[in-house]
MDAnalysis code that builds the backbone (N, CA, C; Angstrom):
import MDAnalysis as mda
import numpy as np

u = mda.Universe.empty(624, n_residues=208, atom_resindex=np.repeat(np.arange(208), 3), trajectory=True)
u.add_TopologyAttr("name", ["N", "CA", "C"] * 208)
u.add_TopologyAttr("resid", np.arange(1, 209))
u.add_TopologyAttr("resname", ["MET", "ARG", "LEU", "PRO", "ARG", "SER", "ALA", "HIS", "THR", "ASP", "ARG", "PRO", "TRP", "ARG", "ILE", "HIS", "GLU", "ILE", "ALA", "ASP", "ASP", "PHE", "THR", "VAL", "GLU", "ASP", "VAL", "TRP", "ALA", "VAL", "PRO", "THR", "PRO", "GLY", "GLY", "PRO", "GLY", "ASP", "LEU", "LYS", "TRP", "LEU", "VAL", "ARG", "GLN", "THR", "ALA", "GLU", "GLY", "ILE", "SER", "GLY", "GLY", "VAL", "LYS", "GLY", "GLU", "ASP", "ALA", "CYS", "SER", "ARG", "VAL", "LEU", "PHE", "ALA", "VAL", "ARG", "TRP", "LYS", "LEU", "GLY", "ALA", "LEU", "LEU", "GLY", "TRP", "ASP", "ARG", "PRO", "GLU", "THR", "GLY", "ILE", "GLY", "GLY", "ARG", "VAL", "PRO", "SER", "LEU", "ARG", "ASP", "ARG", "LEU", "PRO", "GLU", "ASP", "LEU", "ARG", "ALA", "GLY", "ASP", "GLN", "GLY", "PRO", "ASP", "LEU", "GLY", "ALA", "SER", "PRO", "PHE", "ARG", "SER", "LEU", "TYR", "GLN", "THR", "GLU", "ASP", "GLU", "TRP", "ALA", "ALA", "GLU", "LEU", "GLY", "ASN", "LYS", "THR", "VAL", "HIS", "ALA", "VAL", "MET", "HIS", "ILE", "GLY", "TRP", "VAL", "PRO", "ASP", "GLY", "THR", "GLY", "GLY", "TYR", "ARG", "GLY", "GLN", "MET", "ALA", "VAL", "LEU", "VAL", "LYS", "PRO", "ASN", "GLY", "LEU", "PHE", "GLY", "THR", "LEU", "TYR", "MET", "ALA", "GLY", "ILE", "LYS", "PRO", "PHE", "ARG", "TYR", "LEU", "GLY", "VAL", "TYR", "SER", "ALA", "LEU", "MET", "ARG", "SER", "ILE", "GLY", "ARG", "THR", "TRP", "GLN", "GLU", "THR", "GLU", "SER", "GLU", "ARG", "THR", "ARG", "ALA", "GLN", "ALA", "PRO", "SER", "PRO", "SER", "GLN", "GLN"])
u.atoms.positions = np.array([
    [9.268, -1.154, -6.190],
    [10.142, -0.569, -5.188],
    [9.422, -0.514, -3.848],
    [10.093, -0.998, -2.821],
    [9.532, -0.929, -1.484],
    [9.649, 0.495, -0.961],
    [8.605, 0.956, -0.283],
    [8.540, 2.323, 0.220],
    [8.500, 2.339, 1.740],
    [8.873, 3.466, 2.358],
    [8.724, 3.561, 3.824],
    [7.254, 3.587, 4.211],
    [6.970, 3.209, 5.422],
    [5.586, 3.192, 5.888],
    [4.935, 4.566, 5.795],
    [5.738, 5.603, 5.934],
    [5.191, 6.960, 5.881],
    [4.568, 7.277, 4.523],
    [4.982, 6.561, 3.464],
    [4.379, 6.774, 2.151],
    [2.896, 6.447, 2.181],
    [2.505, 5.583, 3.107],
    [1.091, 5.263, 3.302],
    [0.483, 6.105, 4.425],
    [1.150, 6.145, 5.565],
    [0.556, 6.790, 6.740],
    [0.413, 8.297, 6.587],
    [1.254, 8.926, 5.756],
    [1.203, 10.380, 5.610],
    [0.147, 10.854, 4.618],
    [-0.503, 9.929, 3.931],
    [-1.545, 10.323, 2.977],
    [-2.919, 10.238, 3.652],
    [-3.856, 11.090, 3.236],
    [-5.167, 11.139, 3.904],
    [-6.124, 10.057, 3.421],
    [-5.693, 8.808, 3.486],
    [-6.548, 7.708, 3.039],
    [-7.722, 7.512, 3.982],
    [-8.823, 7.070, 3.451],
    [-10.001, 6.769, 4.277],
    [-9.779, 5.538, 5.149],
    [-8.854, 4.679, 4.731],
    [-8.615, 3.459, 5.512],
    [-8.131, 3.778, 6.927],
    [-7.517, 4.970, 7.117],
    [-7.050, 5.338, 8.457],
    [-8.208, 5.427, 9.449],
    [-9.398, 5.800, 8.946],
    [-10.569, 5.914, 9.820],
    [-11.072, 4.546, 10.268],
    [-10.721, 3.512, 9.506],
    [-11.341, 2.196, 9.674],
    [-10.405, 1.192, 10.332],
    [-9.118, 1.278, 10.009],
    [-8.169, 0.260, 10.484],
    [-7.043, 0.909, 11.276],
    [-7.370, 1.834, 12.171],
    [-6.335, 2.529, 12.924],
    [-5.646, 1.633, 13.949],
    [-6.213, 0.461, 14.229],
    [-5.592, -0.475, 15.161],
    [-4.811, -1.567, 14.437],
    [-4.617, -1.425, 13.121],
    [-3.816, -2.346, 12.340],
    [-2.411, -1.764, 12.155],
    [-1.433, -2.645, 11.945],
    [-0.055, -2.238, 11.698],
    [0.219, -2.222, 10.201],
    [0.855, -1.148, 9.720],
    [1.261, -1.097, 8.316],
    [2.500, -1.969, 8.153],
    [2.336, -3.101, 7.497],
    [3.409, -4.087, 7.383],
    [4.308, -3.818, 6.180],
    [3.721, -3.550, 5.032],
    [4.484, -3.361, 3.801],
    [3.856, -2.255, 2.964],
    [4.696, -1.501, 2.251],
    [4.237, -0.496, 1.304],
    [5.104, -0.609, 0.057],
    [4.461, -0.689, -1.107],
    [5.194, -0.851, -2.359],
    [4.665, 0.097, -3.420],
    [5.588, 0.653, -4.216],
    [5.211, 1.394, -5.409],
    [4.894, 0.381, -6.495],
    [3.739, 0.530, -7.132],
    [3.295, -0.424, -8.153],
    [3.612, 0.166, -9.533],
    [4.294, -0.594, -10.403],
    [4.728, -0.058, -11.708],
    [3.592, 0.031, -12.719],
    [2.681, 0.961, -12.460],
    [1.488, 1.102, -13.306],
    [1.268, 2.563, -13.658],
    [2.128, 3.154, -14.482],
    [1.973, 4.571, -14.827],
    [0.663, 4.829, -15.557],
    [-0.002, 5.919, -15.193],
    [-1.282, 6.227, -15.825],
    [-1.732, 7.631, -15.539],
    [-3.001, 7.875, -15.802],
    [-3.596, 9.183, -15.586],
    [-4.379, 9.225, -14.290],
    [-4.983, 10.364, -13.981],
    [-5.656, 10.550, -12.689],
    [-6.847, 9.629, -12.459],
    [-7.481, 9.126, -13.501],
    [-8.666, 8.298, -13.308],
    [-8.467, 6.817, -13.560],
    [-7.224, 6.353, -13.504],
    [-6.936, 4.985, -13.922],
    [-6.940, 3.943, -12.802],
    [-7.291, 4.332, -11.593],
    [-7.304, 3.342, -10.519],
    [-8.207, 2.165, -10.854],
    [-9.345, 2.419, -11.488],
    [-10.309, 1.356, -11.763],
    [-9.685, 0.220, -12.568],
    [-8.714, 0.558, -13.441],
    [-8.061, -0.483, -14.238],
    [-7.143, -1.347, -13.376],
    [-6.440, -0.719, -12.449],
    [-5.574, -1.478, -11.553],
    [-6.392, -2.344, -10.612],
    [-7.518, -1.824, -10.154],
    [-8.396, -2.617, -9.287],
    [-8.889, -3.851, -10.035],
    [-9.313, -3.666, -11.275],
    [-9.801, -4.809, -12.048],
    [-8.704, -5.850, -12.239],
    [-7.511, -5.388, -12.591],
    [-6.398, -6.311, -12.805],
    [-6.053, -7.067, -11.523],
    [-6.009, -6.360, -10.394],
    [-5.687, -6.993, -9.121],
    [-6.758, -7.993, -8.721],
    [-8.016, -7.615, -8.911],
    [-9.117, -8.517, -8.568],
    [-9.065, -9.803, -9.386],
    [-8.717, -9.674, -10.670],
    [-8.607, -10.862, -11.514],
    [-7.469, -11.761, -11.047],
    [-6.374, -11.151, -10.584],
    [-5.268, -11.942, -10.069],
    [-5.638, -12.694, -8.802],
    [-6.355, -12.033, -7.908],
    [-6.750, -12.674, -6.652],
    [-7.732, -13.812, -6.893],
    [-8.686, -13.592, -7.787],
    [-9.734, -14.591, -8.016],
    [-9.336, -15.674, -9.000],
    [-8.110, -15.565, -9.575],
    [-7.636, -16.610, -10.472],
    [-8.045, -16.435, -11.904],
    [-8.512, -15.246, -12.275],
    [-8.991, -15.051, -13.631],
    [-7.979, -14.476, -14.595],
    [-6.737, -14.216, -14.121],
    [-5.738, -13.623, -14.995],
    [-5.182, -14.658, -15.952],
    [-4.641, -14.169, -17.063],
    [-4.095, -15.057, -18.087],
    [-2.749, -14.506, -18.548],
    [-2.073, -15.275, -19.358],
    [-0.847, -14.825, -19.998],
    [0.263, -14.554, -19.005],
    [0.944, -13.405, -19.178],
    [2.121, -13.100, -18.382],
    [1.804, -12.993, -16.897],
    [0.581, -12.645, -16.559],
    [0.246, -12.492, -15.157],
    [-0.024, -13.831, -14.487],
    [0.326, -14.936, -15.159],
    [0.186, -16.256, -14.555],
    [1.020, -16.365, -13.284],
    [2.128, -15.625, -13.219],
    [2.960, -15.629, -12.010],
    [2.150, -15.175, -10.811],
    [1.393, -14.080, -10.980],
    [0.540, -13.590, -9.917],
    [-0.495, -14.633, -9.530],
    [-1.087, -15.271, -10.522],
    [-2.094, -16.286, -10.268],
    [-1.520, -17.453, -9.474],
    [-0.315, -17.897, -9.836],
    [0.321, -19.024, -9.146],
    [0.627, -18.678, -7.703],
    [1.136, -17.456, -7.461],
    [1.467, -17.055, -6.100],
    [0.236, -17.108, -5.189],
    [-0.873, -16.575, -5.693],
    [-2.094, -16.622, -4.887],
    [-2.597, -18.049, -4.732],
    [-2.516, -18.847, -5.798],
    [-3.016, -20.219, -5.745],
    [-2.241, -21.046, -4.724],
    [-0.923, -20.859, -4.665],
    [-0.104, -21.588, -3.696],
    [-0.513, -21.223, -2.279],
    [-0.720, -19.921, -2.049],
    [-1.117, -19.491, -0.702],
    [-2.458, -20.086, -0.302],
    [-3.442, -20.078, -1.217],
    [-4.758, -20.622, -0.862],
    [-4.667, -22.128, -0.609],
    [-3.849, -22.831, -1.394],
    [-3.697, -24.266, -1.208],
    [-3.051, -24.582, 0.128],
    [-2.018, -23.841, 0.472],
    [-1.354, -24.045, 1.757],
    [-2.317, -23.778, 2.908],
    [-3.105, -22.718, 2.782],
    [-4.082, -22.411, 3.823],
    [-5.116, -23.504, 3.983],
    [-5.530, -24.101, 2.860],
    [-6.508, -25.187, 2.917],
    [-5.919, -26.416, 3.607],
    [-4.675, -26.728, 3.307],
    [-4.031, -27.904, 3.900],
    [-3.845, -27.759, 5.406],
    [-3.530, -26.554, 5.845],
    [-3.251, -26.317, 7.263],
    [-4.453, -25.787, 8.043],
    [-5.570, -25.602, 7.345],
    [-6.777, -25.151, 8.026],
    [-6.782, -23.693, 8.400],
    [-5.932, -22.887, 7.739],
    [-5.854, -21.471, 8.086],
    [-7.065, -20.691, 7.617],
    [-7.699, -21.126, 6.553],
    [-8.736, -20.323, 5.908],
    [-10.139, -20.900, 6.074],
    [-10.359, -21.717, 7.069],
    [-11.702, -22.233, 7.312],
    [-12.646, -21.093, 7.658],
    [-13.916, -21.222, 7.282],
    [-14.865, -20.126, 7.518],
    [-14.898, -19.651, 8.964],
    [-14.768, -20.553, 9.898],
    [-14.860, -20.150, 11.305],
    [-13.638, -19.359, 11.772],
    [-12.556, -19.348, 10.981],
    [-11.367, -18.579, 11.351],
    [-11.310, -17.230, 10.647],
    [-12.247, -16.964, 9.765],
    [-12.152, -15.776, 8.912],
    [-13.122, -14.676, 9.263],
    [-13.423, -13.867, 8.232],
    [-14.321, -12.727, 8.398],
    [-15.722, -13.225, 8.736],
    [-16.301, -12.663, 9.790],
    [-17.618, -13.104, 10.234],
    [-17.560, -14.309, 11.146],
    [-16.354, -14.872, 11.312],
    [-16.150, -15.998, 12.211],
    [-15.293, -15.564, 13.383],
    [-13.972, -15.710, 13.208],
    [-13.052, -15.287, 14.264],
    [-13.048, -13.772, 14.451],
    [-13.194, -13.041, 13.364],
    [-13.154, -11.573, 13.444],
    [-14.344, -10.970, 12.695],
    [-14.903, -9.867, 13.186],
    [-15.970, -9.182, 12.450],
    [-15.396, -8.441, 11.256],
    [-16.202, -8.245, 10.239],
    [-15.752, -7.531, 9.052],
    [-15.527, -6.058, 9.363],
    [-14.520, -5.493, 8.727],
    [-14.285, -4.058, 8.861],
    [-15.393, -3.235, 8.206],
    [-16.248, -3.875, 7.427],
    [-17.392, -3.151, 6.878],
    [-18.276, -2.604, 7.994],
    [-18.244, -3.262, 9.148],
    [-19.026, -2.774, 10.282],
    [-18.516, -1.421, 10.782],
    [-17.280, -1.064, 10.428],
    [-16.697, 0.194, 10.875],
    [-16.827, 1.317, 9.834],
    [-17.292, 0.987, 8.635],
    [-17.325, 1.979, 7.574],
    [-18.239, 3.143, 7.927],
    [-17.801, 4.381, 7.668],
    [-18.721, 5.520, 7.804],
    [-19.813, 5.416, 6.753],
    [-20.868, 6.150, 6.943],
    [-22.070, 5.990, 6.121],
    [-21.794, 6.207, 4.635],
    [-20.971, 7.187, 4.290],
    [-20.754, 7.454, 2.869],
    [-20.037, 6.308, 2.169],
    [-19.087, 5.664, 2.858],
    [-18.410, 4.520, 2.256],
    [-19.309, 3.288, 2.239],
    [-20.112, 3.136, 3.255],
    [-21.034, 1.997, 3.300],
    [-22.041, 2.059, 2.157],
    [-22.458, 3.269, 1.810],
    [-23.448, 3.447, 0.750],
    [-22.821, 3.538, -0.634],
    [-21.491, 3.656, -0.693],
    [-20.818, 3.832, -1.969],
    [-20.412, 2.520, -2.614],
    [-19.459, 2.604, -3.517],
    [-18.966, 1.447, -4.259],
    [-18.205, 0.514, -3.323],
    [-18.613, -0.743, -3.261],
    [-17.954, -1.712, -2.396],
    [-16.713, -2.317, -3.039],
    [-16.521, -2.104, -4.327],
    [-15.399, -2.727, -5.001],
    [-15.807, -4.035, -5.641],
    [-14.865, -4.689, -6.343],
    [-15.203, -5.884, -7.111],
    [-15.459, -7.118, -6.261],
    [-16.204, -8.043, -6.840],
    [-16.403, -9.359, -6.249],
    [-15.120, -10.160, -6.451],
    [-14.568, -10.714, -5.388],
    [-13.296, -11.425, -5.460],
    [-13.470, -12.933, -5.475],
    [-14.642, -13.378, -5.880],
    [-14.881, -14.797, -6.112],
    [-14.743, -15.649, -4.864],
    [-14.131, -16.816, -5.047],
    [-14.012, -17.775, -3.956],
    [-12.772, -17.543, -3.099],
    [-12.007, -16.497, -3.398],
    [-10.806, -16.216, -2.607],
    [-11.193, -15.774, -1.198],
    [-10.255, -15.842, -0.250],
    [-10.564, -15.387, 1.116],
    [-10.721, -13.877, 1.238],
    [-10.313, -13.119, 0.219],
    [-10.443, -11.669, 0.268],
    [-11.885, -11.236, 0.038],
    [-12.253, -10.105, 0.668],
    [-13.548, -9.473, 0.458],
    [-13.334, -7.965, 0.320],
    [-13.898, -7.396, -0.735],
    [-13.784, -5.951, -0.920],
    [-14.487, -5.204, 0.206],
    [-13.887, -4.085, 0.603],
    [-14.480, -3.227, 1.621],
    [-15.127, -1.993, 1.001],
    [-14.361, -1.270, 0.199],
    [-14.886, -0.076, -0.450],
    [-13.942, 0.327, -1.575],
    [-14.455, 1.156, -2.480],
    [-13.640, 1.709, -3.558],
    [-14.041, 3.153, -3.796],
    [-13.046, 4.034, -3.874],
    [-13.278, 5.435, -4.192],
    [-12.475, 5.774, -5.451],
    [-12.382, 7.049, -5.786],
    [-11.644, 7.443, -6.980],
    [-10.152, 7.190, -6.852],
    [-9.625, 7.185, -5.604],
    [-8.177, 7.026, -5.471],
    [-7.751, 5.941, -4.483],
    [-8.677, 5.117, -4.006],
    [-8.259, 3.997, -3.165],
    [-9.276, 2.861, -3.183],
    [-8.748, 1.676, -2.953],
    [-9.562, 0.462, -2.842],
    [-8.994, -0.374, -1.718],
    [-9.852, -0.940, -0.908],
    [-9.408, -1.771, 0.201],
    [-10.178, -3.087, 0.201],
    [-9.456, -4.160, 0.498],
    [-10.059, -5.483, 0.629],
    [-9.470, -6.137, 1.875],
    [-10.276, -6.932, 2.561],
    [-9.822, -7.555, 3.799],
    [-9.766, -9.063, 3.677],
    [-8.956, -9.646, 4.543],
    [-8.813, -11.095, 4.635],
    [-8.700, -11.457, 6.105],
    [-9.383, -12.502, 6.507],
    [-9.264, -12.986, 7.868],
    [-9.031, -14.477, 7.861],
    [-8.093, -14.945, 8.663],
    [-7.856, -16.383, 8.787],
    [-7.302, -16.684, 10.174],
    [-6.743, -17.862, 10.322],
    [-6.261, -18.298, 11.635],
    [-5.047, -17.500, 12.096],
    [-4.335, -16.896, 11.163],
    [-3.087, -16.214, 11.507],
    [-3.248, -14.705, 11.692],
    [-4.032, -14.078, 10.805],
    [-4.133, -12.618, 10.846],
    [-5.502, -12.140, 10.384],
    [-5.774, -10.897, 10.692],
    [-6.810, -10.107, 10.016],
    [-6.019, -9.068, 9.240],
    [-6.170, -9.027, 7.930],
    [-5.313, -8.186, 7.097],
    [-6.138, -7.361, 6.119],
    [-5.553, -6.253, 5.696],
    [-6.149, -5.378, 4.697],
    [-5.140, -5.151, 3.583],
    [-5.558, -5.341, 2.339],
    [-4.777, -4.932, 1.189],
    [-5.350, -3.615, 0.707],
    [-4.519, -2.580, 0.701],
    [-4.958, -1.251, 0.309],
    [-4.234, -0.846, -0.964],
    [-4.982, -0.517, -2.006],
    [-4.420, -0.039, -3.258],
    [-4.793, 1.426, -3.412],
    [-3.780, 2.288, -3.461],
    [-4.011, 3.707, -3.647],
    [-3.517, 4.158, -5.009],
    [-3.953, 5.325, -5.435],
    [-3.552, 5.898, -6.716],
    [-2.949, 7.258, -6.414],
    [-1.641, 7.399, -6.672],
    [-0.900, 8.558, -6.179],
    [-0.138, 9.257, -7.304],
    [0.132, 10.564, -7.172],
    [0.987, 11.259, -8.140],
    [2.382, 10.649, -8.131],
    [2.988, 10.544, -9.311],
    [4.307, 9.913, -9.389],
    [5.457, 10.911, -9.381],
    [5.154, 12.200, -9.248],
    [6.193, 13.212, -9.185],
    [6.640, 13.742, -10.535],
    [6.095, 13.175, -11.615],
    [6.477, 13.621, -12.963],
    [5.266, 14.103, -13.760],
    [4.168, 14.327, -13.082],
    [2.958, 14.768, -13.760],
    [1.960, 13.652, -14.016],
    [2.354, 12.414, -13.756],
    [1.461, 11.280, -13.940],
    [1.054, 10.667, -12.609],
    [0.528, 9.463, -12.682],
    [0.067, 8.748, -11.487],
    [0.523, 7.299, -11.562],
    [0.484, 6.622, -10.419],
    [0.803, 5.198, -10.357],
    [0.098, 4.595, -9.146],
    [0.144, 3.275, -9.097],
    [-0.441, 2.579, -7.963],
    [0.509, 2.512, -6.776],
    [-0.066, 2.331, -5.610],
    [0.707, 2.117, -4.383],
    [-0.041, 1.096, -3.526],
    [0.636, 0.042, -3.163],
    [0.008, -1.019, -2.387],
    [0.544, -1.037, -0.963],
    [-0.375, -1.115, -0.010],
    [0.000, -1.252, 1.393],
    [-0.717, -2.464, 1.972],
    [-0.034, -3.173, 2.852],
    [-0.619, -4.306, 3.551],
    [-0.657, -3.972, 5.035],
    [-1.854, -3.998, 5.606],
    [-2.050, -3.713, 7.020],
    [-2.475, -5.000, 7.716],
    [-1.928, -5.260, 8.895],
    [-2.214, -6.530, 9.557],
    [-2.506, -6.355, 11.043],
    [-3.290, -7.295, 11.529],
    [-3.492, -7.465, 12.963],
    [-3.284, -8.962, 13.239],
    [-2.093, -9.352, 13.710],
    [-1.818, -10.776, 13.933],
    [-2.736, -11.373, 14.992],
    [-3.013, -12.673, 14.847],
    [-3.840, -13.402, 15.800],
    [-2.943, -13.987, 16.878],
    [-2.679, -13.197, 17.904],
    [-1.898, -13.667, 19.027],
    [-0.452, -13.990, 18.669],
    [0.171, -14.814, 19.517],
    [1.570, -15.188, 19.322],
    [1.754, -15.980, 18.037],
    [0.802, -16.859, 17.729],
    [0.900, -17.662, 16.511],
    [0.945, -16.769, 15.280],
    [0.064, -15.778, 15.231],
    [0.037, -14.871, 14.094],
    [1.294, -14.032, 13.993],
    [1.824, -13.594, 15.130],
    [3.052, -12.807, 15.134],
    [4.221, -13.620, 14.612],
    [4.318, -14.880, 15.060],
    [5.388, -15.761, 14.589],
    [5.236, -16.068, 13.107],
    [4.000, -16.244, 12.663],
    [3.750, -16.503, 11.244],
    [4.225, -15.338, 10.389],
    [3.874, -14.104, 10.776],
    [4.280, -12.944, 10.008],
    [5.800, -12.801, 9.990],
    [6.444, -13.072, 11.115],
    [7.909, -12.994, 11.157],
    [8.537, -14.075, 10.287],
    [7.924, -15.263, 10.279],
    [8.485, -16.372, 9.523],
    [8.420, -16.185, 8.023],
    [7.360, -15.528, 7.530],
    [7.218, -15.376, 6.086],
    [7.837, -14.078, 5.575],
    [8.349, -13.248, 6.475],
    [8.890, -11.955, 6.058],
    [9.989, -12.071, 5.010],
    [10.988, -12.949, 5.187],
    [12.032, -13.048, 4.152],
    [11.479, -13.471, 2.799],
    [10.500, -14.362, 2.787],
    [9.910, -14.812, 1.524],
    [9.143, -13.677, 0.845],
    [8.455, -12.853, 1.646],
    [7.724, -11.735, 1.067],
    [8.663, -10.771, 0.362],
    [9.756, -10.426, 1.025],
    [10.657, -9.418, 0.486],
    [11.539, -9.950, -0.630],
    [11.989, -11.191, -0.507],
    [12.951, -11.728, -1.472],
    [12.292, -12.333, -2.702],
    [11.049, -12.773, -2.569],
    [10.447, -13.462, -3.697],
    [9.054, -13.014, -4.075],
    [8.146, -13.060, -3.144],
    [6.735, -12.888, -3.457],
    [6.443, -11.504, -4.021],
    [6.816, -10.454, -3.280],
    [6.458, -9.109, -3.712],
    [7.178, -8.699, -4.992],
    [8.461, -9.038, -5.106],
    [9.192, -8.653, -6.313],
    [8.589, -9.320, -7.544],
    [8.247, -10.610, -7.422],
    [7.624, -11.310, -8.547],
    [6.247, -10.738, -8.845],
    [5.504, -10.417, -7.808],
    [4.162, -9.874, -7.988],
    [4.207, -8.513, -8.672],
    [5.138, -7.650, -8.255],
    [5.245, -6.326, -8.878],
    [5.627, -6.438, -10.352],
    [6.568, -7.331, -10.663],
    [6.942, -7.514, -12.068],
    [5.758, -8.006, -12.888],
    [5.018, -8.931, -12.316],
    [3.869, -9.489, -13.015],
    [2.800, -8.438, -13.257],
    [2.516, -7.634, -12.249],
    [1.527, -6.569, -12.390],
    [1.977, -5.567, -13.451],
    [3.267, -5.208, -13.429],
    [3.786, -4.256, -14.397],
    [3.694, -4.768, -15.828],
    [3.986, -6.056, -16.045],
    [3.896, -6.619, -17.393],
    [2.470, -6.579, -17.913],
    [1.538, -6.995, -17.074],
    [0.145, -7.010, -17.505],
    [-0.365, -5.599, -17.762],
    [0.063, -4.648, -16.937],
    [-0.342, -3.254, -17.132],
    [0.121, -2.752, -18.495],
    [1.347, -3.068, -18.867],
    [1.860, -2.655, -20.176],
    [1.088, -3.325, -21.313],
    [0.765, -4.600, -21.125],
    [0.076, -5.346, -22.183],
    [-1.349, -4.858, -22.415],
    [-1.942, -4.281, -21.392],
    [-3.331, -3.823, -21.524],
    [-3.423, -2.325, -21.793],
    [-2.308, -1.693, -22.109],
    [-2.314, -0.249, -22.365],
    [-3.233, 0.109, -23.528],
    [-3.219, -0.705, -24.574],
    [-4.061, -0.398, -25.731],
    [-5.542, -0.473, -25.364],
    [-5.899, -1.390, -24.487],
    [-7.294, -1.491, -24.051],
    [-7.717, -0.248, -23.292],
    [-6.853, 0.242, -22.417],
    [-7.171, 1.459, -21.670],
    [-7.273, 2.662, -22.600],
    [-6.383, 2.723, -23.586],
    [-6.395, 3.841, -24.525],
    [-7.685, 3.861, -25.329],
    [-8.108, 2.684, -25.807],
    [-9.362, 2.618, -26.575],
    [-10.553, 3.020, -25.728],
    [-10.565, 2.593, -24.475],
    [-11.703, 2.895, -23.602],
    [-11.789, 4.381, -23.282],
    [-10.647, 5.060, -23.266],
    [-10.628, 6.469, -22.903],
    [-10.772, 7.394, -24.110],
    [-10.648, 6.825, -25.312],
    [-10.748, 7.659, -26.508],
    [-12.188, 8.124, -26.693],
    [-12.414, 9.388, -27.125],
    [-13.788, 9.872, -27.344],
    [-14.435, 9.145, -28.513],
    [-15.724, 8.905, -28.412],
    [-16.471, 8.279, -29.499],
    [-16.622, 9.267, -30.649],
    [-16.903, 8.807, -31.858],
    [-17.083, 9.712, -33.010],
    [-18.105, 10.816, -32.750],
    [-19.142, 10.497, -31.993],
    [-20.175, 11.510, -31.717],
    [-19.679, 12.603, -30.790],
    [-18.582, 12.318, -30.026],
    [-18.053, 13.290, -29.104],
    [-16.978, 14.161, -29.735],
    [-16.496, 13.762, -30.905],
    [-15.410, 14.489, -31.552],
    [-15.941, 15.701, -32.321],
])
């Protein structure tokens, strides 16, 4: 389900300290019901999707990312000189000391994304290319029924007129196809891995 921007901006996320000059482009409720400490599982699942390591039902997520990376390679959008450390400095340079010294988040392999930081209730990764400097923010929020779920926000800083036109041009595809398919894919994989999460959280015999 798509959410209003206020669902992101009204929460006290640490990303506000770092990317206050970025625009909140999209906010989505992620169908991943869980407990208060389950963000780490969603981060792992998302990282595997970005880096191409997902299998089974989440192949849809893998294909969506693979198509984007291929298109970027063909058009030269993701060349090193257009990305993080090239056209734009990394947002890691803006991190306050506690986040800089803390968990940086997972390694995202050969994808254009780079993790920025991870806390108990949020994870942020950045991407820079010829069109935009963007942040994918995954938060872990109360669901209103006593449980928790994921929430994804995309923050962007377009690269001039070209970047603005690019974001406007892909907007219908994001809303009509990409995000809906991605949310369904994430939800299916989350359900399929429920037993793994349950086993990991169960107390060992020595703790019982």
